[in-house]
NUGU-183417 format. One record per residue (C-alpha): x, y negated, z negated; residue number from 1; chain. Coordinates in steps of 0.02 Angstrom, whole numbers, m for minus. Example, Ala and Ser with C-alpha at 12.3 -4.5 7.8 and 13.67 -1.06 7.14 Angstrom:
REC; 615; 225; m390; 1; A
REC; 684; 53; m357; 2; A
//
This chain:
REC; 926; 1807; m2278; 1; A
REC; 994; 1887; m2119; 2; A
REC; 1180; 1926; m2112; 3; A
REC; 1249; 1898; m1936; 4; A
REC; 1423; 1970; m1965; 5; A
REC; 1484; 2102; m1845; 6; A
REC; 1527; 2118; m1662; 7; A
REC; 1492; 1965; m1552; 8; A
REC; 1522; 1937; m1368; 9; A
REC; 1680; 1832; m1348; 10; A
REC; 1756; 1713; m1219; 11; A
REC; 1921; 1620; m1219; 12; A
REC; 1956; 1457; m1129; 13; A
REC; 2105; 1341; m1124; 14; A
REC; 1996; 1185; m1146; 15; A
REC; 1827; 1130; m1211; 16; A
REC; 1769; 1082; m1037; 17; A
REC; 1790; 1254; m958; 18; A
REC; 1640; 1367; m933; 19; A
REC; 1658; 1523; m1042; 20; A
REC; 1656; 1698; m967; 21; A
REC; 1600; 1821; m1100; 22; A
REC; 1710; 1966; m1046; 23; A
REC; 1767; 2027; m1217; 24; A
REC; 1711; 2054; m1396; 25; A
REC; 1765; 1989; m1566; 26; A
REC; 1725; 2027; m1746; 27; A
REC; 1644; 1896; m1856; 28; A
REC; 1721; 1844; m1974; 29; A
REC; 1889; 1836; m1887; 30; A
REC; 2029; 1724; m1822; 31; A
REC; 2057; 1727; m1635; 32; A
REC; 2240; 1675; m1646; 33; A
REC; 2306; 1774; m1795; 34; A
REC; 2369; 1922; m1696; 35; A
REC; 2356; 2008; m1527; 36; A
REC; 2344; 1927; m1356; 37; A
REC; 2308; 1751; m1421; 38; A
REC; 2436; 1750; m1561; 39; A
REC; 2499; 1573; m1592; 40; A
REC; 2402; 1505; m1441; 41; A
REC; 2295; 1348; m1443; 42; A
REC; 2126; 1356; m1360; 43; A
REC; 1939; 1385; m1380; 44; A
REC; 1850; 1538; m1444; 45; A
REC; 1667; 1560; m1394; 46; A
REC; 1560; 1681; m1496; 47; A
REC; 1389; 1733; m1427; 48; A
REC; 1248; 1847; m1482; 49; A
REC; 1060; 1865; m1476; 50; A
REC; 962; 1831; m1636; 51; A
REC; 780; 1863; m1681; 52; A
REC; 710; 1699; m1749; 53; A
REC; 554; 1707; m1859; 54; A
REC; 424; 1569; m1869; 55; A
REC; 463; 1412; m1968; 56; A
REC; 617; 1307; m2004; 57; A
REC; 779; 1406; m2012; 58; A
REC; 955; 1372; m2075; 59; A
REC; 1112; 1444; m1999; 60; A
REC; 1262; 1442; m2116; 61; A
REC; 1444; 1471; m2068; 62; A
REC; 1540; 1496; m2230; 63; A
REC; 1705; 1428; m2162; 64; A
REC; 1786; 1392; m1994; 65; A
REC; 1940; 1316; m1914; 66; A
REC; 1988; 1188; m1852; 67; A
REC; 1833; 1123; m1760; 68; A
REC; 1665; 1207; m1732; 69; A
REC; 1500; 1178; m1644; 70; A
REC; 1337; 1278; m1647; 71; A
REC; 1220; 1299; m1496; 72; A
REC; 1049; 1380; m1484; 73; A
REC; 991; 1417; m1306; 74; A
REC; 1121; 1294; m1244; 75; A
REC; 1067; 1151; m1359; 76; A
REC; 1195; 1086; m1484; 77; A
REC; 1130; 1100; m1663; 78; A
REC; 1283; 1046; m1763; 79; A
REC; 1468; 1005; m1748; 80; A
REC; 1605; 978; m1876; 81; A
REC; 1791; 942; m1894; 82; A
REC; 1786; 982; m2082; 83; A
REC; 1897; 1135; m2063; 84; A
REC; 1889; 1272; m2197; 85; A
REC; 1719; 1200; m2250; 86; A
REC; 1545; 1275; m2231; 87; A
REC; 1440; 1216; m2083; 88; A
REC; 1250; 1216; m2089; 89; A
REC; 1128; 1195; m1944; 90; A
REC; 940; 1177; m1972; 91; A
REC; 822; 1210; m1827; 92; A
REC; 647; 1263; m1779; 93; A
REC; 621; 1375; m1628; 94; A
REC; 482; 1480; m1556; 95; A
REC; 476; 1652; m1639; 96; A
REC; 570; 1782; m1540; 97; A
REC; 743; 1813; m1468; 98; A
REC; 864; 1669; m1439; 99; A
REC; 1045; 1648; m1386; 100; A
REC; 1163; 1587; m1522; 101; A
REC; 1337; 1522; m1479; 102; A
REC; 1471; 1466; m1601; 103; A
REC; 1617; 1375; m1520; 104; A
REC; 1777; 1352; m1618; 105; A
REC; 1946; 1285; m1568; 106; A
REC; 2116; 1263; m1648; 107; A
REC; 2172; 1105; m1559; 108; A
REC; 2279; 994; m1669; 109; A
REC; 2291; 846; m1550; 110; A
REC; 2150; 727; m1591; 111; A
REC; 2097; 815; m1750; 112; A
REC; 2053; 685; m1883; 113; A
REC; 2128; 782; m2030; 114; A
REC; 2251; 914; m1969; 115; A
REC; 2421; 853; m1908; 116; A
REC; 2548; 952; m1808; 117; A
REC; 2680; 944; m1946; 118; A
REC; 2573; 1015; m2086; 119; A
REC; 2668; 1154; m2174; 120; A
REC; 2533; 1286; m2145; 121; A
REC; 2458; 1357; m1988; 122; A
REC; 2295; 1286; m1919; 123; A
REC; 2199; 1441; m1867; 124; A
REC; 2047; 1449; m1754; 125; A
REC; 1894; 1559; m1776; 126; A
REC; 1754; 1597; m1897; 127; A
REC; 1834; 1626; m2066; 128; A
REC; 1683; 1677; m2170; 129; A
REC; 1511; 1756; m2160; 130; A
REC; 1373; 1691; m2046; 131; A
REC; 1193; 1698; m2110; 132; A
REC; 1019; 1644; m2058; 133; A
REC; 883; 1607; m2185; 134; A
REC; 713; 1518; m2191; 135; A
REC; 703; 1340; m2261; 136; A
REC; 559; 1311; m2384; 137; A
REC; 441; 1166; m2347; 138; A
REC; 487; 1077; m2509; 139; A
REC; 657; 1150; m2545; 140; A
REC; 775; 1110; m2685; 141; A
REC; 910; 1035; m2575; 142; A
REC; 1036; 1022; m2715; 143; A
REC; 1037; 1087; m2893; 144; A
REC; 1188; 1036; m2998; 145; A
REC; 1222; 1089; m3176; 146; A
REC; 1325; 970; m3283; 147; A
REC; 1381; 1049; m3449; 148; A
REC; 1375; 913; m3582; 149; A
REC; 1410; 999; m3747; 150; A
REC; 1480; 1174; m3767; 151; A
REC; 1437; 1174; m3952; 152; A
REC; 1250; 1144; m3928; 153; A
REC; 1220; 1216; m3755; 154; A
REC; 1161; 1049; m3687; 155; A
REC; 1166; 1025; m3499; 156; A
REC; 1104; 899; m3371; 157; A
REC; 1016; 961; m3214; 158; A
REC; 1028; 848; m3061; 159; A
REC; 897; 897; m2933; 160; A
REC; 879; 836; m2754; 161; A
REC; 703; 880; m2693; 162; A
REC; 535; 812; m2636; 163; A
REC; 438; 937; m2741; 164; A
REC; 321; 847; m2863; 165; A
REC; 320; 992; m2987; 166; A
REC; 472; 1086; m3050; 167; A
REC; 472; 1252; m3142; 168; A
REC; 631; 1288; m3240; 169; A
REC; 692; 1447; m3323; 170; A
REC; 857; 1510; m3391; 171; A
REC; 919; 1689; m3375; 172; A
REC; 747; 1752; m3320; 173; A
REC; 672; 1683; m3480; 174; A
REC; 516; 1578; m3512; 175; A
REC; 465; 1452; m3378; 176; A
REC; 444; 1266; m3417; 177; A
REC; 352; 1145; m3304; 178; A
REC; 405; 965; m3264; 179; A
REC; 324; 835; m3151; 180; A
REC; 414; 706; m3043; 181; A
REC; 583; 744; m3122; 182; A
REC; 751; 727; m3037; 183; A
REC; 862; 738; m3191; 184; A
REC; 828; 851; m3340; 185; A
REC; 927; 855; m3502; 186; A
REC; 900; 1028; m3576; 187; A
REC; 975; 1157; m3694; 188; A
REC; 1018; 1330; m3632; 189; A
REC; 929; 1459; m3742; 190; A
REC; 1041; 1587; m3828; 191; A
REC; 1191; 1511; m3741; 192; A
REC; 1368; 1578; m3739; 193; A
REC; 1523; 1477; m3696; 194; A
REC; 1621; 1514; m3536; 195; A
REC; 1810; 1528; m3557; 196; A
REC; 1956; 1616; m3471; 197; A
REC; 1954; 1745; m3610; 198; A
REC; 1765; 1771; m3607; 199; A
REC; 1691; 1711; m3440; 200; A
REC; 1506; 1724; m3484; 201; A
REC; 1388; 1661; m3349; 202; A
REC; 1209; 1596; m3360; 203; A
REC; 1079; 1569; m3224; 204; A
REC; 953; 1430; m3203; 205; A
REC; 805; 1440; m3084; 206; A
REC; 715; 1285; m3023; 207; A
REC; 566; 1329; m2912; 208; A
REC; 635; 1448; m2780; 209; A
REC; 820; 1403; m2806; 210; A
REC; 934; 1494; m2927; 211; A
REC; 1109; 1442; m2978; 212; A
REC; 1240; 1528; m3084; 213; A
REC; 1343; 1420; m3202; 214; A
REC; 1456; 1429; m3353; 215; A
REC; 1442; 1323; m3510; 216; A
REC; 1611; 1243; m3541; 217; A
REC; 1678; 1066; m3563; 218; A
REC; 1840; 978; m3517; 219; A
REC; 1929; 834; m3604; 220; A
REC; 2072; 737; m3524; 221; A
REC; 2061; 578; m3628; 222; A
REC; 2232; 601; m3708; 223; A
REC; 2401; 674; m3665; 224; A
REC; 2339; 854; m3675; 225; A
REC; 2209; 940; m3567; 226; A
REC; 2074; 1023; m3672; 227; A
REC; 1949; 1159; m3628; 228; A
REC; 1803; 1180; m3748; 229; A
REC; 1890; 1066; m3873; 230; A
REC; 2054; 1163; m3876; 231; A
REC; 2219; 1121; m3792; 232; A
REC; 2255; 1233; m3644; 233; A
REC; 2415; 1266; m3548; 234; A
REC; 2382; 1301; m3364; 235; A
REC; 2492; 1441; m3298; 236; A
REC; 2460; 1479; m3116; 237; A
REC; 2504; 1485; m2934; 238; A
REC; 2463; 1394; m2774; 239; A
REC; 2378; 1508; m2648; 240; A
REC; 2348; 1495; m2461; 241; A
REC; 2208; 1589; m2374; 242; A
REC; 2330; 1675; m2257; 243; A
REC; 2380; 1848; m2194; 244; A
REC; 2482; 1900; m2040; 245; A
REC; 2339; 2004; m1969; 246; A
REC; 2184; 1913; m2033; 247; A
REC; 2248; 1734; m2026; 248; A
REC; 2134; 1625; m2132; 249; A
REC; 1988; 1747; m2112; 250; A
REC; 2048; 1851; m2258; 251; A
REC; 1918; 1985; m2301; 252; A
REC; 1830; 1984; m2468; 253; A
REC; 1924; 2138; m2528; 254; A
REC; 2091; 2050; m2502; 255; A
REC; 2034; 1893; m2594; 256; A
REC; 1974; 2003; m2737; 257; A
REC; 2139; 2098; m2741; 258; A
REC; 2241; 1937; m2743; 259; A
REC; 2141; 1861; m2885; 260; A
REC; 2143; 2020; m2988; 261; A
REC; 2332; 2026; m2970; 262; A
REC; 2347; 1846; m3029; 263; A
REC; 2236; 1877; m3179; 264; A
REC; 2322; 2040; m3227; 265; A
REC; 2492; 1955; m3220; 266; A
REC; 2436; 1847; m3367; 267; A
REC; 2404; 1689; m3267; 268; A
REC; 2248; 1582; m3293; 269; A
REC; 2251; 1460; m3148; 270; A
REC; 2246; 1451; m2957; 271; A
REC; 2268; 1298; m2849; 272; A
REC; 2181; 1315; m2681; 273; A
REC; 2306; 1246; m2557; 274; A
REC; 2269; 1136; m2460; 275; A
REC; 2087; 1145; m2407; 276; A
REC; 1915; 1196; m2474; 277; A
REC; 1895; 1371; m2545; 278; A
REC; 1764; 1500; m2498; 279; A
REC; 1614; 1547; m2605; 280; A
REC; 1675; 1724; m2633; 281; A
REC; 1840; 1655; m2700; 282; A
REC; 1746; 1550; m2827; 283; A
REC; 1626; 1689; m2873; 284; A
REC; 1775; 1799; m2914; 285; A
REC; 1862; 1663; m3015; 286; A
REC; 1701; 1630; m3113; 287; A
REC; 1690; 1812; m3162; 288; A
REC; 1875; 1838; m3196; 289; A
REC; 1897; 1679; m3297; 290; A
REC; 2025; 1603; m3178; 291; A
REC; 2032; 1412; m3177; 292; A
REC; 2039; 1323; m3009; 293; A
REC; 2099; 1162; m2927; 294; A
REC; 2013; 1128; m2760; 295; A
REC; 2051; 994; m2631; 296; A
REC; 1999; 940; m2455; 297; A
REC; 2114; 961; m2305; 298; A
REC; 2267; 848; m2308; 299; A
REC; 2455; 864; m2323; 300; A
REC; 2601; 743; m2332; 301; A
REC; 2506; 599; m2252; 302; A
REC; 2611; 447; m2212; 303; A
REC; 2562; 267; m2246; 304; A
REC; 2514; 237; m2064; 305; A
REC; 2396; 388; m2069; 306; A
REC; 2319; 327; m2231; 307; A
REC; 2274; 165; m2143; 308; A
REC; 2173; 252; m2006; 309; A
REC; 1985; 233; m2041; 310; A
REC; 1939; 397; m1954; 311; A
REC; 2060; 495; m2062; 312; A
REC; 2001; 417; m2225; 313; A
REC; 1816; 427; m2180; 314; A
REC; 1831; 611; m2130; 315; A
REC; 1932; 651; m2287; 316; A
REC; 1801; 563; m2394; 317; A
REC; 1662; 661; m2306; 318; A
REC; 1750; 826; m2339; 319; A
REC; 1788; 780; m2520; 320; A
REC; 1604; 743; m2551; 321; A
REC; 1551; 906; m2468; 322; A
REC; 1680; 1003; m2568; 323; A
REC; 1622; 930; m2733; 324; A
REC; 1439; 966; m2698; 325; A
REC; 1473; 1141; m2630; 326; A
REC; 1578; 1200; m2778; 327; A
REC; 1495; 1099; m2915; 328; A
REC; 1416; 1239; m3016; 329; A
REC; 1568; 1352; m3026; 330; A
REC; 1637; 1344; m3204; 331; A
REC; 1807; 1402; m3142; 332; A
REC; 1828; 1237; m3049; 333; A
REC; 1911; 1117; m3172; 334; A
REC; 2011; 995; m3062; 335; A
REC; 1965; 898; m2905; 336; A
REC; 2117; 860; m2797; 337; A
REC; 2153; 770; m2634; 338; A
REC; 2294; 698; m2526; 339; A
REC; 2432; 820; m2566; 340; A
REC; 2602; 732; m2558; 341; A
REC; 2534; 573; m2479; 342; A
REC; 2629; 408; m2469; 343; A
REC; 2582; 363; m2647; 344; A
REC; 2721; 234; m2658; 345; A
REC; 2638; 122; m2528; 346; A
REC; 2495; m3; m2524; 347; A
REC; 2399; 114; m2408; 348; A
REC; 2424; 256; m2532; 349; A
REC; 2357; 153; m2677; 350; A
REC; 2200; 110; m2578; 351; A
REC; 2173; 288; m2518; 352; A
REC; 2197; 367; m2689; 353; A
REC; 2085; 236; m2768; 354; A
REC; 1946; 272; m2643; 355; A
REC; 1953; 460; m2672; 356; A
REC; 1955; 438; m2861; 357; A
REC; 1797; 332; m2849; 358; A
REC; 1711; 472; m2754; 359; A
REC; 1763; 603; m2883; 360; A
REC; 1708; 499; m3032; 361; A
REC; 1542; 452; m2951; 362; A
REC; 1493; 628; m2899; 363; A
REC; 1566; 726; m3044; 364; A
REC; 1603; 645; m3212; 365; A
REC; 1630; 815; m3294; 366; A
REC; 1797; 856; m3213; 367; A
REC; 1964; 765; m3198; 368; A
REC; 2031; 716; m3027; 369; A
REC; 2208; 697; m2964; 370; A
REC; 2325; 716; m2817; 371; A
REC; 2487; 814; m2808; 372; A
REC; 2625; 685; m2782; 373; A
REC; 2804; 720; m2728; 374; A
REC; 2886; 554; m2772; 375; A
REC; 2865; 544; m2962; 376; A
REC; 2999; 413; m2996; 377; A
REC; 2925; 284; m2877; 378; A
REC; 2741; 332; m2876; 379; A
REC; 2618; 186; m2886; 380; A
REC; 2458; 288; m2910; 381; A
REC; 2484; 376; m3077; 382; A
REC; 2379; 244; m3165; 383; A
REC; 2231; 286; m3051; 384; A
REC; 2217; 472; m3086; 385; A
REC; 2153; 574; m3233; 386; A
REC; 2297; 699; m3230; 387; A
REC; 2473; 661; m3171; 388; A
REC; 2524; 799; m3051; 389; A
REC; 2698; 821; m2979; 390; A
REC; 2766; 927; m2837; 391; A
REC; 2950; 943; m2880; 392; A
REC; 3082; 1064; m2817; 393; A
REC; 3243; 1033; m2915; 394; A
REC; 3374; 1163; m2876; 395; A
REC; 3299; 1205; m2707; 396; A
REC; 3276; 1051; m2599; 397; A
REC; 3380; 945; m2719; 398; A
REC; 3566; 958; m2750; 399; A
REC; 3550; 1013; m2931; 400; A
REC; 3621; 1182; m2982; 401; A
REC; 3500; 1310; m3052; 402; A
REC; 3552; 1279; m3232; 403; A
REC; 3505; 1094; m3215; 404; A
REC; 3321; 1132; m3178; 405; A
REC; 3262; 1130; m3361; 406; A
REC; 3337; 957; m3391; 407; A
REC; 3257; 890; m3233; 408; A
REC; 3087; 957; m3284; 409; A
REC; 3108; 882; m3457; 410; A
REC; 3142; 713; m3375; 411; A
REC; 2983; 722; m3271; 412; A
REC; 2882; 778; m3423; 413; A
REC; 2913; 609; m3506; 414; A
REC; 2825; 511; m3368; 415; A
REC; 2653; 438; m3409; 416; A
REC; 2648; 509; m3587; 417; A
REC; 2470; 446; m3614; 418; A
REC; 2397; 568; m3486; 419; A
REC; 2401; 757; m3460; 420; A
REC; 2543; 806; m3343; 421; A
REC; 2560; 962; m3236; 422; A
REC; 2689; 1029; m3115; 423; A
REC; 2574; 1056; m2966; 424; A
REC; 2710; 1136; m2858; 425; A
REC; 2882; 1207; m2892; 426; A
REC; 2973; 1355; m2819; 427; A
REC; 3114; 1430; m2717; 428; A
REC; 3117; 1536; m2559; 429; A
REC; 3163; 1720; m2546; 430; A
REC; 3155; 1846; m2406; 431; A
REC; 3080; 2010; m2464; 432; A
REC; 3216; 2143; m2469; 433; A
REC; 3357; 2016; m2467; 434; A
REC; 3465; 2060; m2617; 435; A
REC; 3631; 1995; m2680; 436; A
REC; 3740; 2049; m2824; 437; A
REC; 3781; 1865; m2844; 438; A
REC; 3617; 1796; m2916; 439; A
REC; 3639; 1617; m2853; 440; A
REC; 3628; 1655; m2667; 441; A
REC; 3479; 1560; m2591; 442; A
REC; 3348; 1668; m2504; 443; A
REC; 3392; 1817; m2614; 444; A
REC; 3259; 1892; m2725; 445; A
REC; 3377; 1876; m2872; 446; A
REC; 3395; 1688; m2849; 447; A
REC; 3206; 1663; m2839; 448; A
REC; 3179; 1773; m2993; 449; A
REC; 3302; 1673; m3099; 450; A
REC; 3228; 1510; m3034; 451; A
REC; 3051; 1565; m3077; 452; A
REC; 3098; 1623; m3252; 453; A
REC; 3190; 1460; m3287; 454; A
REC; 3043; 1354; m3230; 455; A
REC; 2915; 1451; m3330; 456; A
REC; 3016; 1446; m3491; 457; A
REC; 3047; 1259; m3470; 458; A
REC; 2863; 1217; m3449; 459; A
REC; 2797; 1339; m3578; 460; A
REC; 2912; 1273; m3713; 461; A
REC; 2886; 1088; m3674; 462; A
REC; 2730; 1009; m3753; 463; A
REC; 2744; 869; m3625; 464; A
REC; 2675; 983; m3491; 465; A
REC; 2494; 1040; m3483; 466; A
REC; 2533; 1167; m3350; 467; A
REC; 2631; 1231; m3201; 468; A
REC; 2574; 1298; m3032; 469; A
REC; 2713; 1396; m2949; 470; A
REC; 2732; 1380; m2762; 471; A
REC; 2668; 1502; m2710; 472; A
REC; 2572; 1665; m2735; 473; A
REC; 2621; 1746; m2569; 474; A
REC; 2709; 1696; m2408; 475; A
REC; 2596; 1602; m2287; 476; A
REC; 2598; 1571; m2099; 477; A
REC; 2669; 1403; m2047; 478; A
REC; 2763; 1329; m1900; 479; A
REC; 2916; 1420; m1833; 480; A
REC; 3060; 1343; m1928; 481; A
REC; 3247; 1360; m1933; 482; A
REC; 3360; 1479; m2027; 483; A
REC; 3417; 1339; m2142; 484; A
REC; 3365; 1328; m2323; 485; A
REC; 3239; 1190; m2293; 486; A
REC; 3169; 1277; m2138; 487; A
REC; 3040; 1413; m2116; 488; A
REC; 3123; 1576; m2062; 489; A
REC; 3007; 1696; m1969; 490; A
REC; 2872; 1562; m1957; 491; A
REC; 2823; 1583; m2141; 492; A
REC; 2839; 1479; m2296; 493; A
REC; 2940; 1609; m2390; 494; A
REC; 2921; 1542; m2566; 495; A
REC; 2790; 1673; m2605; 496; A
REC; 2814; 1775; m2762; 497; A
REC; 2745; 1912; m2651; 498; A
REC; 2777; 1926; m2466; 499; A
REC; 2643; 1899; m2334; 500; A
REC; 2587; 2082; m2350; 501; A
REC; 2575; 2063; m2539; 502; A
REC; 2732; 2162; m2577; 503; A
REC; 2800; 2093; m2742; 504; A
REC; 2971; 2013; m2748; 505; A
REC; 3084; 2015; m2899; 506; A
REC; 3013; 1845; m2948; 507; A
REC; 2840; 1920; m2974; 508; A
REC; 2910; 2045; m3096; 509; A
REC; 3009; 1907; m3183; 510; A
REC; 2850; 1802; m3197; 511; A
REC; 2754; 1942; m3282; 512; A
REC; 2896; 1976; m3403; 513; A
REC; 2915; 1793; m3454; 514; A
REC; 2728; 1770; m3480; 515; A
REC; 2717; 1929; m3584; 516; A
REC; 2865; 1872; m3691; 517; A
REC; 2787; 1699; m3715; 518; A
REC; 2617; 1769; m3765; 519; A
REC; 2695; 1892; m3887; 520; A
REC; 2798; 1751; m3962; 521; A
REC; 2645; 1638; m3976; 522; A
REC; 2539; 1772; m4060; 523; A
REC; 2673; 1807; m4190; 524; A
REC; 2682; 1625; m4248; 525; A
//
């Protein structure tokens, strides 16, 4: 595999129809609008370089991009995609030798099938992740999916998409077994160990030339409690955006690793990837750290009229399918999500949620699926999902005082008692460095700290909740809002427990203290 990261020739145009002039340079990965001359500007970034192409079929892979990308070789378009934050692959065969590779990306919102101009996070442009080139085998294993069936016996199901008539299978570099004309194999992992947040042991399976890492663990959502490996689990986590003032959505691997280590070391066990597909490095880290993950395709607050648009639904379904297939073998992934805060109280919402649930159940019967709803008392889709998930902000957007938050959460916890329920978003804003001796002043670190502690204690002590995902890990770029409480001062969503540079607020310290108290109390019982 050839890594194509590094310095590329770069051109900037105001429209897709303009001819690019490569009069500058840009680093790959990187966002062209995160900082500098093109900060906050909408336009087109053209990345160009020469590549040495060997003989045979090749595959170019862009790990993640935004919002729209196309790939050209010697002026010929190889691939194009609007599935922002997703990987993009382009297969081609060319004469051995040097060729010109161009990757065109833009951050235009108008006309985008999934990203709307009012989404509460910034739609960056650029190449967010690594770019690689590798040969494609003549009879490749196009897809190899591992379905854990029984964590007590080590039984798994392999689903294999290939034209190869003979398959050779081995686990953890052990003995090789041979199978003919097989596309599904029910096998037992030799000398298996169970993957869990406390002991995230990984196995590998090799089928012909393809190797996949997986973890042996099972999920059960058949009753009112979510179970992992047969035991009830309480999800304690945060929502996290791939965002930084200097890097935009092209956050480097070291920053992703630092974020996830911080989350794990704080005593949390869960991360919700908001609100788009997550990168491979993110999942690799979560697999090894034992952090559980919710992943979802790109969508946010979609109204009933948007849910009725065929192009929107078809593109969302396409990205959901790609997301499921791409992340399938990561044991850290335990929840498939979609359609954050959609119009789930409408006919269009019922149809859209039903369609996405069908996709999830068809492609992956081993994980529960849900959407994060923000209208729990009038929602019409709770009967369709596996887990009832609620985005609620009592005491911040509502009129309730801070001391009324526990009672409000207790009320929501009684909804749909036959299914697991989670608080998928809850939080309050604070500006880093804004302090007040009066602890109930909004935007102060003290207010956010008391709010966070109250929420955590309410959910931890209530058996009606299977988990809580605080909004959010760190501040994230969004549109330029107002100075009012419901706005977005400085152009950030300021509900981060850390600020955009990862400086902890008082709420982060409060979170760690409450979790430590809760774990000490639980261990003493």
